[in-house]
N, C-alpha and C positions, 0 to 999 in steps of 0.2 A: 814489483809487488810492494816495495817500500813506498813508492809514490801512491799506490792504491791505498795503503794503510793510512797515509796522511789524508787522502781524500775522504775516507770514511771516518776520520778522526779516531783511528785506532792505533794500538801499539803492535809493532812487528816483532816476532820472536823466531829465531833460527836455531835449530837443533842439529849441529853438524854430524853427530854420530849416526843418528837415524836418517839423516837427510830429509827431515820434516820441518815444517814451519807453520806458524799460525798468525792470525790477525785478530786481536781482541778489541772490540769497540763496545760502546754502551748498549748497542742493539744486538750485536752478533759475536759469536766465537766461531771463527773459520779455521779449519785445519786442512793442511795439504801435505803431500809428499812429492819430492822431485822424482819425475819419471812415472808417476801414477796418475792416470786421468780421472781422478775422483776428488771431490771436495766434501768435507763434513761441515754442515752449517747447523750449529746448535745441536749437534749429535745426530743429525739426519744426513745420510750420504746421498750425493747426487753426482752424475757423471759430467765431466768436462769435455769440451770439444777436442782439447789437446792436453797432454801432460805438461805440468810446469817444468821448465828447463833451467839448469844452472849454467851461466855463461859469463865469462869476464867478471867474476865476483858479484854478479847480480842474479836474481831469480826472475825469470820472465814467464808471462802467462799470455795465452791467446787473447786477442782483443775482445772477441765475443764472450769469453769467460770473465774478463775484467768487467764487462757491462753487467753481468749477473751479480757481481759482488757490489758494485757501486750504485746500482739502481735499487731504490727502495721498493719493497713489495707493494703492488698496487692494491689499495683497499677496494673491496668489492662494493659496487654501487648498491644502496638500499633499494629493495624491490618495492615499488609503490603498491599500496594495498587499497583496492577499491572499497569504499564504504557505501553502504546502502543509504538511500534517501531517508531522512528522518521521518518517522511516522508519528501520527497523533497518538498520545498516550490513551490507552484503553480506559473506559470509565471504571472507577473503582466499584468493586462489588462488596456490598455490606455483608459481613460474616456474622452468623448467629453464634452467640457465645452461651454455652451452657454453664450457669454458675456453679452447678454441682460437679463439673468435670475436674479431674485431677490436673492441677496447673503446675506440677513440678517441672523445673527446667530440664531440657534435654541434656543427656550426659555429654559433656564436652569430649571432643576427639583429641586425644593427646598424640602429637607427632613427635616421635623419638628422633633426636638428632642422629645423623649418620655417624657410625664409628670412625675414628680417625684412621687414615690410611696406614697400613702396616709398615713398620720400619724395616728397612733392608738390613741384611747382615753387615756388620761393620759399624753400624750406627746404633744398634740396639744393645741391650745387655747381653753379655756373652754367657751362653748356657750350654749349647750343644756343640761338642767337639767331634769332628769326623777324622779318624785316623786311618790312613791308607797304607798298609804294609805292601810295598812294591813287589811286583812279579808274583810267583806262586804257581804250584802245579807243574804243568809241562814247561813253564818258563822259569828257569832257575835264577835268572839275572846274572850278575857277574860272579865269577868263581875265584877264590883264593887258593892257597895250597891245601887248606884243610876245611874250608867252609864255603857255603853258597849264600849269596845275597838274600835269597827268599827266606831262608831260615833265620838269619840274624835279625832282619827287620820285623819278622813276625814275633819273635821272642821279645824284642824291645817294645813293640806295639802293645802286647798283652800286659807287660809291666806298666807301661804308660797308661793304659786303660784303667788299671787298678788304682794308680796314683790319683788320676783325675776324678774317678768315681768317688774315692775317699774324700775328696775336696768338694763334692757336691755337684760336679758337672754331669750332664747327660752325655755319655760317651758311646760312639758307634764305630765299629770296625768294618771296613769294606770287605775284609776276609778275616776269619778267626781260625782258619786251618789252611793246610797246604792245597789250595785250589787255584785255578787260573781264572782271572776276571779281566775282561777287555778294558783297555785304558779308558775308552769313552764311558763305559758303564760305571766306573769308579766315581767320576764326577756326577753322573746321574743319580747314583745312590745318595751322595752328599746333598744334592738338591732335594731329593724326595724326603730326606730326614730334616730338611730345613736347617742345615748346619750354620753355625756362626763362625766356624774356623775349620779349614781343611788342611790337614798335615799329611804329606806323602813322604814315607820313610824309604830311604835307599842307601846303598853302599857304592862308593865311587870305585873306579878301576882304570888302569891304563895298560895298554898292550905295548910293552917296551922291554928293554934289556933288564936283567936282574939288578944291575947297578942303579939304573934309573928308577926301578920300582922301590929300591931302598930309600931313595931320596924323596920321591913324591908321596906325600901323606897329608892328612888333615881333613877337618870337617869344612863344609860350606853349605850355605843356605841360598836357595834360588827362588825368585819371584818370577811371575810371568810378565816378560817384557822383551822388547827387541834386543837380541844379544849384542854386546859391545866388544866381544873378543872371539877369535876363532876357537879358543879353548872352551868357552861357554857353548858355542855352537856344536862342538864335537860331543860334549857331555849330553846335550839335549838329543842329538842324533842317536847316541847310543841308547838312551832310555826310550826314545820313540821307536827305535827299530823293532821293539817287541811287537807293535801293531802290524808292521809289515811282515815280520817273520812268521807270525801266526795267523795271517790272513784276515785281519780285522777290516771291516768294511770302511772305505774312504780313508785308509791308512796312509800316512805320509811321515817322512822323517823330519821335515822342516816346513815352517809356515812361510808363505810367499810374502813379499812386501805389501801386496794388496790385502791379503788376509790380516796382516798386522794392522793395516790402516783401518779396516772395518772393525777390528777388535778393540781399537783404542778407546772409543767412546764408552763401551761397556766396562772395560778395565778401569776406567777413570774412577768409578765409584768405589772400587775396592783397593786401588793401588796404595793409597796412603796407609790404610790399616794393615795391609800386607807388609809394608815396610816397617810399620810400628812393631809388628810381631817379630820381624827379623832382628830389630834392635834389642828386643827382650831376649831373644835366643843368643845373640852375641854376648850380652851381659852374663847370661846363665852359663854359657860354655867357657867363659874366660877362666883360665887356670886349670882346666881339666887335663886328663892324661893325653887325649888326642888334641893336637895343636890345630890352630886355625890355618887354613890354606889361603894365602894371599890376603885379601881384605875380609874374607869370610862370607861375602855376599856377592851373588851374581844374578844374571837374568837371562832367560832364553825361552824358546818356544816349547816347553814341555807339554805334550798333548794331554797328559793326565790332569793338568791344571786348567786347560782351556775352557772346559764346560762348567767349572765350579762357579756358581753365582754367590760367592762369598770371599772374604779374604783367604788366600791360599799360599802356602809355602811348601817347597820341596826341600827336604833335608837330606844331604849326603853326610851320613854319620862319620865316615872315614873311608880310607882306601883299603878295600879288601885285597888289593894287589900288593899292599905293603905288609910285611910280616908282623910288624909291631902293631899297626892299627888292627889287623885281622885278629891277632891274639887277644887284644883287649875287647873287641866287639864280640868275640866268641865266648868270653868268660862271663860267668854269672855276675861278678862284681862290676864288670864293664857295662853289661846290658842294663843293670839296675841304675848305675851312675848316669848313663845316657838318658834313661827314662826319667830319672829324677830331675835332670837339668831341663829337659823339654817341659815337664810338668811345671817347674818353677817359672819358666818363661810364659806358659799359658796363664798362670795365675797373675803374673805381673801385667800381662796384656789385658786381662779382664779388668784389673784395677784401673789401668790407664783409660780404657774405654768408659768405665763407670765415672771416673773423674771428669772426663770430657763431657759426658752427658750432664753432669751436675752443673758445669759452667753454662750449659745451654738451658738449664732449668727444666730438664726432662725427668727429673726424679723428685 
């Protein structure tokens, strides 16, 4: 693959964690994954005869597939158009002109220019925020000693809605009471509302000894990307298990490598703005009662985020399995504090997007 990159005068990029690689040239951006017989060329997926293989420190691809990469697309031949034999011009016909006739010029036809193509979420001004309180109804989510996840996240969501509405945002909740909504439907609602940012609220939990539960605590923010740790995979499987448990159509706990590969092109347009929002969340949550877990940011295949056509982040407010985190998330003071911090991050994110638009001359 490295020699192919040189042949097409492109740069070769290897991503060891995901086992993916790309070749970027002036003409094409090609994306591949080891063991997956597909190639994405400028965002369009096509099948390969064989999956790329990693062997002896090099990535190898089938000869027939290499030819597809190095051969320039053949331009279609112009279709010759038969023209009719020239004919003699007809004799001019003298027109009678009535001097009394109204000789006002015809009303000109004004052709209105086509409206500019609508900007996608993440590049336009941030106005509509969709808040998704996780779980609900027959699905309680994780349980602590005194509280259930579904109740905590709904309480925080309602406070967050008020905060954001007071700041002039258009705010939508996927649920405003204790009802069950399928994971896939939550993202669909966000798309129907043409959201600019999707925030899914959750509480984390571990199934472990009491001693370990006392140790493991903290908030964490997740974006939709291939998981880099077994811990992130486990958290996503727990949140995704809702769909399997309650019989949601096409439910699954985890995305396959092929599904990640196909998702990648669509995620690209929202990835940077999703990360931008997580940066604002990290700033806003710094110094709070609930501490940061590890780096505070992770990535995994959360099904609730998969269908959202906008920047999207899943927030684990804290560990409901930890008595200290649970007590704070249950309290009125704690819920208001969490809502205030998220609202602050949303406002900072809005300002950052606005500043970026100004540099592009869009305002």
